[in-house]
N, C-alpha and C positions, 0 to 999 in steps of 0.2 A: 707517248708519255708527257710531252710538252702540252698537248691539248687537254689531256685530263687534269693537269695541274692547273691550267687556267680556268677550266670548268669548276673545279673545287674552290679556287679563289673567288670566283664570281658568286658561287653559291654561299660561301661563307660570309662575304661581304653583305650579300642581300639579307641574310639571316640577321647579321649585326645591325643593319640600317632598320629593318622592320622592328626589331626588339627596341631599338632607341626610340623610334617613333611611337611605338606602343607605350613605352614607359613615359614619355612627354605627355601623351594623351591621357593616360591613366592618372597621372599626377594632376591633370587639369579636370577632375571629375565633377566639379560643381562650382558654381559662382553666381554672383548677383551684382546688380548695379541699379542705379536710379536714372531714369530718363525723362525728360520733358518733351511731349509730343505737342507741336503748335498747330498743326492741321491734321485732318483726318488721313490716316495711313491704313494700308491693308497689308496683312501678312497671311499667306497660304489661305486666302479667301476670308479671313477674319478681319473685321473692322476694328481699328484702334483709334478711337476718338481722341481729340485734343485733352491733355491733362498730364498729371505726374504718374509715372509708372515705376513699379519695382519689377525688374526683369530678372527672373531666376532660371538657371539651367542646371541640369544633371545629365551626365554623360556616362555611357558605358562604351569604351573604346571610341569610335568615331560617331557613334549614334547618340543624339542628344534630344532632349525635350526641353522646351523653352517655355516658360509661363510669364504672361504679362499680367500683372496685378495692379489694380487701380482701387485706391481707398480701401484696401484689404479684401477686395473682391477679385477673383481670378477671372480675367476677361477672356483669355485664349491660352491654351496649352498646345504647342506646335512642335511637330517632329522636325529635327534639323540635322545637320552634320557638322562635325568639328574639323577644321582644316588648320594644319600647322602653317605658321607664318615665320618669317626670318627674325623679326624682332618684336618685342613687347609693345603693346599699344601705349601710346602716350597719354591717351584719354579714352573715355567711353564714347563710341560713335556708332550711328546707324548708317548703313549703306542703303540708300534710297534709289529706287529705279521705277520703270513704268512696267506694268503688266500688259498682256495682250489687248486689254480693253482701254489702256491709257490711264488707269488709276495709279496714283503713287503707291508704291509697294516696298515694304522692307525686304531687301534681298539679303542682308547679313548684319551681324553685330560684332564689333571689336571692343573688348573689355580692356581698360587701363591695366598695365602690368602683366597681361597675359600674352603668351606666345601662340595663342590659338584664336581662330575667328570661327563664328558660328555662321553657317550658310543655310538659307532656307531653300528648299527644293520646289 
């Protein structure tokens, strides 16, 4: 009896947690921000040249599409994942790293005021 009560408690808590995470991510279904890129970057193999960009995203659950727009022209539309973070971002920021060839690559985006981060795979 004791084991089945513990199992039910774990299952119930798992469902509540999954629902809470889904609710947070569903509430964050779209967003946008402006970014200035000062040197050439890559994201999922797409070249992002220096300039001012509107970055827009739309998500269903944890799957997102991120669009990089420069001077009204869409430069790239990249699939990504939303990841919940502990606190809202203080400002818009790009997480930059190196890819396997040594090029500077955008690995993720944090938007000001959002408790989710976009991660490129």
